[in-house]
C-alpha positions, 0 to 999 in steps of 0.5 A: 500500499502506497502510504505505508510504503512510503511514508511509515516504515518500520526502518529507523530512518523513516521513524525518525522522520516522522517523530521529527514531524510530530515534535514540531507540530503535536501538542504536549500530550502523551499517549497510554499504549500499554497499562497493567496493574491495579491502576490499569483501569484508571489509565486505559490504552488509548487515553491522552494525558497532558505532558504535566499530568500527575500519575499516581500508580500503586505497587504492581503497576506498569504504564507505557506512553507514547510521546513525540520523542519515543515511548517511556515506562512509569513502574509504581508504586509512585507519582509521576509526570511525563515531563519531569522526574519521577518521585518514587517508583521508577521511570525507564524507557521501553527498550528499542535496540537497533535489532528490535527495530529491524525485526518488528514486535516482541511477543511472549514467545520471543522476537518475531519477524515482521513485514517492512511496514505496519500496513503489510499483511503478515499471512501467518499471524491470525487477528485484527489488522488495520489498513491505510490506503492502497494497495493492500500488501501481503507478506510472509516471514519465510521466502525459502520456497515457492508457495501457493496461497489460498485466500478466501472471504466474502468475495470468494477465493483466489490463489497467489503464487509466491516464488522462492525468494519473494517476501511480498505480493499484491492482494489478489486481483479481482478480490474486494477487500471489505472492511469488517470481514474476516479472510481466511490464508491457507498454505500446502503443509499449514493445518490450520489457515490463518484467520485475519479480520481487516478494519479499513481506517476512515482516513490516513494517520498523519502523525505517530499518536494518530496512528497509535490511537487508530490501531488501539480503537480498532483492536489492531494489537499486533500493529500496535506492538510493532509500533511501540517496541520499534520506537526510540527511547524517550530518556528522563 
């Protein structure tokens, strides 16, 4: 998809460009992207907070916020403000070294490769996927062998032939993409097909926090994980 390919890749250079743009125009707000612990209900993912907000956390709390300069993690107990040092507790940055930035999200099972943009559809991962712009691009993490992919959905079924060494392919020609619909992706030798539900964004996000907000609102957790884990640290 053109916007994702040209303007929002997960490569560090593109990320840096987006951050510079956001830093120059964004208001002094931060966005909650992850929360866990006793205070999680008070700070749900998607909540916007002013940079001078007083954040009170209890023992066992963890809060990750997205700023124009990167991500920060606050751990309770303690009182925090995104723009100042902590009183009690621990204020750290989400780790994002070069190796993680290249491969994508870090899940409970370890580091998992991801496509060149968060808008590429990983045909091996089931879940909810947000799309912005066109064309829709499919991606596979293992391109060592040729494979025929069968895509099934409300509009019928189509096949995509992947040559050895080819990681990306366009959405099947003549197959409509319906927002809110679930599609099946089947490959020979894989017992359970991948099931992906697509959410088409009404408009293309224009900055980093808008992207994160759209992913949270539409339940696109895998893409949010990639976005968060590949940001540079915003050190205290």
